[in-house]
FIMIZA-293221 format. One record per residue (C-alpha): residue in three letters; x, y, z. Coordinates in pm, 1 decimal, padded with zeros to 6 digits. Example, Ala and Ser with C-alpha at 12.3 -4.5 7.8 and 13.67 -1.06 7.14 Angstrom:
# residues 2
R, ALA, 01230.0, -00450.0, 00780.0
R, SER, 01367.0, -00106.0, 00714.0
# end
This chain:
# residues 322
R, MET, -03915.8, -00726.5, 03309.3
R, THR, -04133.3, -00722.4, 02999.5
R, ILE, -04159.6, -01007.6, 02754.2
R, THR, -04003.9, -00784.4, 02487.0
R, LYS, -03696.9, -00716.3, 02703.2
R, ILE, -03665.5, -01083.8, 02786.1
R, ALA, -03687.9, -01178.1, 02418.4
R, THR, -03435.0, -00913.6, 02322.6
R, GLY, -03192.0, -01027.2, 02589.8
R, LEU, -03233.1, -01390.2, 02483.5
R, PHE, -03169.7, -01297.6, 02118.6
R, VAL, -02850.4, -01109.6, 02208.5
R, SER, -02730.3, -01395.9, 02427.8
R, LEU, -02793.4, -01649.9, 02153.0
R, ALA, -02616.7, -01432.5, 01897.7
R, LEU, -02312.2, -01394.3, 02123.5
R, ALA, -02308.7, -01764.3, 02195.8
R, GLY, -02324.8, -01836.0, 01822.5
R, ALA, -02031.9, -01602.0, 01755.0
R, VAL, -01824.8, -01768.6, 02027.0
R, ARG, -01900.7, -02114.9, 01885.1
R, ALA, -01804.7, -01990.2, 01536.3
R, ALA, -01475.8, -01858.8, 01675.5
R, ASP, -01407.5, -02195.8, 01841.8
R, VAL, -01406.4, -02370.7, 01503.7
R, TYR, -01265.1, -02077.3, 01304.1
R, PRO, -01113.6, -02111.7, 01054.3
R, ALA, -01310.6, -02403.2, 00915.5
R, ARG, -01211.9, -02337.2, 00553.3
R, PRO, -00937.9, -02149.9, 00362.4
R, ILE, -00910.9, -01773.6, 00414.1
R, GLU, -00867.3, -01535.7, 00121.0
R, LEU, -00606.3, -01260.9, 00149.4
R, VAL, -00694.2, -01024.8, -00134.3
R, VAL, -00428.6, -00802.7, -00292.7
R, HIS, -00479.2, -00531.0, -00553.2
R, ARG, -00183.9, -00633.6, -00771.9
R, SER, -00097.2, -00962.5, -00943.7
R, GLY, 00275.0, -00906.4, -00893.2
R, GLY, 00518.5, -00662.7, -00742.1
R, SER, 00588.8, -00574.4, -00381.5
R, THR, 00231.2, -00569.5, -00247.0
R, TRP, 00174.7, -00923.6, -00370.0
R, ALA, 00514.7, -01040.0, -00242.6
R, GLY, 00459.5, -00893.3, 00103.6
R, GLY, 00111.3, -01042.4, 00113.0
R, ARG, 00254.4, -01386.4, 00038.8
R, ILE, 00493.4, -01359.2, 00333.2
R, ILE, 00213.9, -01263.5, 00574.0
R, ALA, -00025.2, -01524.8, 00431.7
R, ASP, 00225.2, -01807.9, 00471.5
R, ALA, 00298.7, -01713.4, 00831.8
R, LEU, -00068.8, -01662.1, 00913.8
R, SER, -00146.9, -02004.9, 00767.2
R, ARG, 00090.8, -02160.0, 01018.5
R, ALA, -00042.7, -01952.6, 01307.7
R, LEU, -00406.1, -02042.9, 01234.8
R, ASN, -00328.0, -02398.2, 01119.1
R, SER, -00538.8, -02334.1, 00809.2
R, PRO, -00464.4, -02221.7, 00451.8
R, VAL, -00450.6, -01846.5, 00385.7
R, VAL, -00455.4, -01802.2, 00008.9
R, VAL, -00336.5, -01484.8, -00165.7
R, VAL, -00597.2, -01377.4, -00422.7
R, PRO, -00490.1, -01102.5, -00666.1
R, LYS, -00762.2, -00878.3, -00809.3
R, PRO, -00568.0, -00625.1, -01016.4
R, ALA, -00845.7, -00484.1, -01234.9
R, GLY, -00975.4, -00128.9, -01225.5
R, ALA, -00635.7, 00032.1, -01157.5
R, GLY, -00629.2, -00156.7, -00828.8
R, THR, -00973.4, -00047.6, -00708.6
R, VAL, -01155.2, -00377.6, -00769.6
R, ALA, -00978.3, -00556.4, -00483.2
R, PRO, -01077.5, -00317.2, -00202.4
R, ALA, -01432.0, -00292.9, -00340.5
R, TYR, -01456.8, -00673.0, -00342.8
R, VAL, -01344.8, -00691.8, 00020.2
R, ALA, -01561.8, -00401.0, 00134.1
R, HIS, -01870.7, -00580.8, 00007.4
R, ALA, -01769.1, -00933.8, 00113.2
R, ALA, -01937.1, -01119.1, 00398.8
R, PRO, -01783.2, -01008.4, 00731.2
R, ASP, -01714.7, -01362.8, 00845.0
R, GLY, -01336.0, -01363.3, 00879.5
R, TYR, -01275.4, -01552.1, 00555.8
R, THR, -01191.9, -01246.7, 00344.6
R, LEU, -00891.9, -01034.3, 00443.4
R, PHE, -00719.3, -00755.4, 00253.7
R, VAL, -00372.2, -00606.5, 00218.8
R, VAL, -00461.9, -00249.9, 00312.0
R, ASN, -00204.8, -00003.4, 00179.9
R, SER, -00127.6, 00360.7, 00113.7
R, GLY, -00258.2, 00332.7, -00241.9
R, THR, -00589.0, 00152.4, -00200.8
R, ASN, -00680.7, 00321.8, 00127.5
R, GLY, -00478.0, 00640.6, 00106.7
R, THR, -00452.3, 00796.8, -00237.3
R, MET, -00713.7, 00612.9, -00442.6
R, PRO, -01024.7, 00708.3, -00242.4
R, VAL, -00915.1, 01070.7, -00277.1
R, ILE, -00903.9, 01102.3, -00657.3
R, LEU, -01060.5, 00790.2, -00807.7
R, ASN, -01428.7, 00708.1, -00841.7
R, VAL, -01426.2, 00404.8, -00612.3
R, SER, -01718.8, 00198.3, -00485.0
R, TYR, -01587.0, 00170.9, -00130.4
R, LYS, -01505.5, 00395.5, 00164.8
R, ASN, -01237.8, 00357.1, 00428.3
R, SER, -01518.0, 00324.9, 00682.1
R, ASP, -01614.2, -00003.2, 00509.7
R, PHE, -01312.0, -00176.4, 00665.2
R, ASP, -01170.8, -00274.5, 00999.6
R, TYR, -00794.3, -00228.7, 01024.4
R, TYR, -00634.7, -00512.8, 01219.2
R, ALA, -00262.3, -00436.0, 01204.5
R, LEU, 00011.9, -00257.0, 01014.8
R, TYR, 00298.2, -00491.6, 00925.1
R, ALA, 00546.2, -00288.1, 00719.0
R, THR, 00645.1, 00036.3, 00556.3
R, GLN, 00844.8, 00074.8, 00239.2
R, PRO, 01048.6, 00354.0, 00083.3
R, MET, 00938.5, 00510.0, -00241.7
R, VAL, 01209.9, 00589.4, -00496.5
R, LEU, 01257.6, 00799.0, -00808.8
R, VAL, 01463.2, 00594.9, -01055.3
R, VAL, 01622.3, 00627.1, -01400.1
R, LYS, 01812.0, 00386.7, -01622.1
R, ALA, 02175.8, 00342.3, -01530.2
R, ASP, 02283.1, 00512.0, -01854.0
R, SER, 02042.1, 00805.1, -01815.0
R, PRO, 02193.6, 01151.3, -01861.0
R, PHE, 02018.5, 01249.3, -01535.1
R, LYS, 02271.3, 01189.2, -01259.8
R, THR, 02095.2, 01402.4, -00998.8
R, ILE, 01755.5, 01552.2, -00926.7
R, GLY, 01903.2, 01882.1, -01040.0
R, ASP, 01978.8, 01733.6, -01383.2
R, LEU, 01617.4, 01618.3, -01416.3
R, VAL, 01480.1, 01956.9, -01311.8
R, ASP, 01706.5, 02140.7, -01558.5
R, ALA, 01602.9, 01912.6, -01845.0
R, ALA, 01233.6, 01944.1, -01759.8
R, LYS, 01260.7, 02321.8, -01764.8
R, GLN, 01459.3, 02329.3, -02090.0
R, HIS, 01228.7, 02079.7, -02262.0
R, ALA, 00890.8, 02152.0, -02103.8
R, GLY, 00635.8, 01881.9, -02179.1
R, LYS, 00888.7, 01653.1, -02348.6
R, LEU, 00976.8, 01428.4, -02056.0
R, VAL, 00746.7, 01152.6, -01926.5
R, TYR, 00737.6, 00952.0, -01604.8
R, ALA, 00589.9, 00609.0, -01528.3
R, THR, 00375.1, 00497.9, -01234.9
R, SER, 00194.0, 00176.1, -01147.6
R, SER, -00143.4, 00344.7, -01206.0
R, TYR, -00324.4, 00675.0, -01198.1
R, GLY, -00395.4, 00759.9, -00836.7
R, ALA, -00120.9, 00539.8, -00693.5
R, GLN, 00109.2, 00674.5, -00425.7
R, SER, 00386.7, 00685.2, -00685.9
R, HIS, 00169.2, 00931.9, -00879.6
R, PHE, 00130.3, 01153.0, -00571.6
R, VAL, 00504.6, 01153.2, -00501.4
R, MET, 00589.6, 01270.9, -00851.0
R, GLU, 00323.2, 01540.3, -00852.2
R, MET, 00446.2, 01664.8, -00514.4
R, PHE, 00795.8, 01689.3, -00661.2
R, LYS, 00676.0, 01868.9, -00975.7
R, LEU, 00492.7, 02123.9, -00762.0
R, SER, 00785.6, 02170.4, -00525.6
R, ALA, 01025.0, 02221.5, -00817.2
R, GLY, 00818.8, 02503.1, -00966.3
R, HIS, 00536.6, 02327.4, -01155.4
R, LEU, 00757.4, 02113.2, -01377.8
R, GLU, 00596.3, 01988.7, -01698.3
R, ILE, 00662.3, 01614.9, -01691.5
R, ASP, 00371.1, 01403.5, -01811.8
R, GLN, 00256.2, 01084.9, -01644.3
R, VAL, 00222.7, 00749.3, -01819.3
R, PRO, 00018.2, 00527.7, -01584.7
R, TYR, 00062.8, 00153.2, -01627.7
R, LYS, -00136.1, -00139.4, -01487.3
R, SER, 00126.9, -00244.1, -01233.3
R, ALA, 00466.8, -00148.3, -01096.7
R, PRO, 00647.3, -00425.0, -01292.1
R, GLU, 00500.1, -00287.0, -01616.2
R, SER, 00610.8, 00066.2, -01533.1
R, VAL, 00961.2, -00058.3, -01454.2
R, ALA, 00971.5, -00252.7, -01781.8
R, ALA, 00877.0, 00067.4, -01965.4
R, LEU, 01165.3, 00250.5, -01800.6
R, LEU, 01412.2, -00024.8, -01882.4
R, GLY, 01285.4, -00026.9, -02240.7
R, GLY, 01342.6, 00345.6, -02279.7
R, PHE, 00974.6, 00432.5, -02324.8
R, VAL, 00977.3, 00675.2, -02030.0
R, ASP, 01248.7, 00895.3, -01881.1
R, VAL, 01196.0, 00830.2, -01511.6
R, ALA, 00977.0, 00617.5, -01283.7
R, SER, 00828.6, 00675.7, -00940.8
R, THR, 00775.0, 00346.7, -00762.0
R, TYR, 00825.2, 00132.0, -00452.5
R, LEU, 01182.4, 00032.6, -00367.4
R, ALA, 01088.6, -00336.1, -00355.1
R, ASP, 00974.8, -00324.2, -00717.7
R, VAL, 01315.8, -00209.7, -00842.2
R, LYS, 01558.6, -00334.0, -00578.3
R, GLY, 01679.7, -00619.1, -00798.3
R, GLN, 01748.9, -00390.9, -01094.3
R, ILE, 01919.6, -00133.0, -00871.4
R, ASP, 02145.7, -00394.5, -00715.4
R, ALA, 02218.6, -00537.4, -01062.1
R, GLY, 02320.4, -00194.0, -01186.7
R, SER, 02052.5, -00148.5, -01453.6
R, LEU, 01863.9, 00126.0, -01264.5
R, ARG, 01980.5, 00414.8, -01048.1
R, ILE, 01798.5, 00602.6, -00771.5
R, LEU, 01793.5, 00982.1, -00800.2
R, ALA, 01626.2, 01051.8, -00465.9
R, VAL, 01395.9, 00907.8, -00200.9
R, PRO, 01092.9, 01087.1, -00047.8
R, GLU, 01191.2, 00976.7, 00302.6
R, GLU, 01276.5, 01172.1, 00615.2
R, ARG, 01623.4, 01016.0, 00613.6
R, ARG, 01843.3, 00824.3, 00372.4
R, ILE, 01782.5, 00452.4, 00313.7
R, ALA, 02039.0, 00243.6, 00499.1
R, ALA, 02091.4, 00011.2, 00202.2
R, TYR, 02173.8, 00305.4, -00026.3
R, PRO, 02348.8, 00562.1, 00195.1
R, ASP, 02478.2, 00767.1, -00100.4
R, VAL, 02127.9, 00842.0, -00231.2
R, PRO, 01991.5, 01177.1, -00107.2
R, THR, 01643.7, 01244.7, 00020.6
R, PHE, 01432.8, 01495.8, -00171.5
R, ALA, 01477.5, 01731.9, 00122.6
R, GLU, 01854.9, 01712.6, 00089.8
R, ALA, 01818.3, 01783.7, -00282.1
R, GLY, 01625.9, 02102.1, -00201.5
R, TYR, 01264.6, 01980.1, -00190.8
R, PRO, 01168.9, 01940.0, 00177.0
R, ASP, 00796.4, 01905.4, 00108.8
R, VAL, 00841.6, 01579.0, -00083.0
R, VAL, 00806.2, 01319.7, 00192.6
R, SER, 00593.4, 01006.5, 00152.3
R, THR, 00638.9, 00650.3, 00279.2
R, ALA, 00435.7, 00353.8, 00161.5
R, TRP, 00264.3, 00138.2, 00424.2
R, PHE, 00095.6, -00201.8, 00436.0
R, GLY, -00136.6, -00377.0, 00677.0
R, ILE, -00415.9, -00629.5, 00709.2
R, GLY, -00783.3, -00535.3, 00711.9
R, ALA, -01122.7, -00697.6, 00668.1
R, PRO, -01481.9, -00601.7, 00589.1
R, LYS, -01626.5, -00409.1, 00881.7
R, GLY, -01839.1, -00616.6, 01116.2
R, VAL, -01649.7, -00944.9, 01157.3
R, PRO, -01780.0, -01098.0, 01485.2
R, LYS, -01556.2, -00988.9, 01771.1
R, PRO, -01446.0, -01338.2, 01880.8
R, ILE, -01323.8, -01410.3, 01526.7
R, ALA, -01170.8, -01064.4, 01483.5
R, ASP, -00991.7, -01104.5, 01816.5
R, LYS, -00851.3, -01438.3, 01701.0
R, LEU, -00721.3, -01279.9, 01380.1
R, VAL, -00573.1, -00978.5, 01558.1
R, SER, -00396.2, -01206.3, 01807.5
R, ALA, -00256.3, -01423.9, 01527.8
R, LEU, -00136.7, -01120.1, 01333.8
R, ASP, 00030.9, -00974.2, 01640.7
R, LYS, 00222.8, -01299.2, 01678.6
R, VAL, 00306.1, -01332.5, 01307.7
R, ILE, 00423.6, -00977.3, 01244.9
R, HIS, 00675.1, -00995.7, 01530.4
R, GLN, 00829.6, -01327.2, 01420.9
R, PRO, 01200.9, -01281.7, 01332.5
R, ASP, 01172.7, -01493.1, 01015.3
R, VAL, 00881.2, -01281.2, 00889.9
R, GLU, 01070.9, -00960.9, 00963.3
R, GLN, 01374.1, -01102.6, 00781.5
R, GLN, 01171.5, -01200.3, 00473.2
R, LEU, 01005.1, -00858.5, 00457.5
R, THR, 01342.8, -00688.0, 00486.9
R, MET, 01488.5, -00899.6, 00208.0
R, ILE, 01228.0, -00774.1, -00041.7
R, GLY, 01280.0, -00408.7, 00052.9
R, TYR, 01025.4, -00356.3, 00329.6
R, THR, 01084.5, -00210.4, 00674.3
R, PRO, 00902.1, -00429.0, 00929.5
R, ALA, 00669.2, -00219.8, 01144.2
R, TYR, 00367.0, -00268.8, 01365.1
R, MET, 00055.0, -00080.2, 01467.8
R, ASP, -00227.9, -00236.6, 01663.5
R, PHE, -00597.1, -00216.8, 01577.1
R, SER, -00678.1, 00123.6, 01726.2
R, THR, -00350.7, 00291.7, 01627.6
R, PHE, -00369.9, 00161.6, 01271.6
R, THR, -00733.4, 00268.0, 01234.0
R, LYS, -00651.6, 00625.0, 01334.3
R, PHE, -00343.7, 00621.0, 01110.8
R, VAL, -00541.1, 00519.3, 00800.3
R, ASN, -00798.5, 00793.6, 00854.9
R, ASP, -00523.2, 01050.4, 00909.0
R, GLN, -00348.2, 00936.3, 00592.6
R, GLU, -00660.7, 00978.2, 00381.6
R, ARG, -00697.2, 01336.9, 00502.7
R, SER, -00327.4, 01402.6, 00437.8
R, PHE, -00345.7, 01272.6, 00080.6
R, ALA, -00656.8, 01483.5, 00021.4
R, ARG, -00456.4, 01793.2, 00118.0
R, ILE, -00172.5, 01688.8, -00112.1
R, ALA, -00414.5, 01635.9, -00401.9
R, ASN, -00551.2, 01986.0, -00348.4
R, ASP, -00208.2, 02149.8, -00314.9
R, ALA, -00056.2, 01965.9, -00613.0
R, ASN, -00373.6, 02005.0, -00821.0
R, ILE, -00403.1, 01631.3, -00879.8
R, LYS, -00725.6, 01600.6, -01072.9
R, PRO, -00984.6, 01329.6, -01005.6
R, ALA, -00984.6, 01062.4, -01275.0
R, GLN, -01248.7, 01115.4, -01539.0
# end
């Protein structure tokens, strides 16, 4: 064996030994769980996972909102963070599904490792309770009679809520309903309640309180089947638009390259946390559907979702942001 091979083998052995020692003491300081919103359902779900993960790891996991740049700053921050296990991210169908497709972002999905999916969430199309639009058909008729006069709200340009509405407009015959993108889902909901927009496309969790209180009403859901909590609300397919199907999803990721012993410790903790009955109950209470995908399944799923949203953007002619 040559000296070079011996040296190389020694270097690898030392590196592995160092990673194992780091995993033995990990976590030695608080972990950041970065979210791309400073409120709303993504933040709320992140808090639930962070609290449970703190208990599982016996160390603080702190939710850190980075809402700037229409939600693109957070994933970029994580993608370029040190891969040491101290920076995690709430990966979701906006930041890692729709946004890389039509926004000029400084990250790629290949910049992340995808540890686990923890929930899905229905999207909804909502109007004020006193809106003249009682059904999807009413909205379509009004949009055709008053082309370009109606406006809809989303949490941001490029969000999944944007894609859902553009899919619907295409499916309904290229409806002319203009988008008003806000900085967050709560702001878009406030605009709807204030009468500044006619309809909003958003996550169920961001409007569940207002729906249950009777101030907002769901017209339809882009799900494969009706939502159990609102059995009278039709799916888009039932309303005549079978191509409008889109479910939001949420998971935990990290910068690619976290040492395997530390990554394994995180994956194991997440597996335990996500299946805890109290975590599932808390997620359900805010409008999520608890779900789970492991590392390899979730990684494939995210890549498939990016390709799917790219096809939707092309079919619905969703233009890249300028």
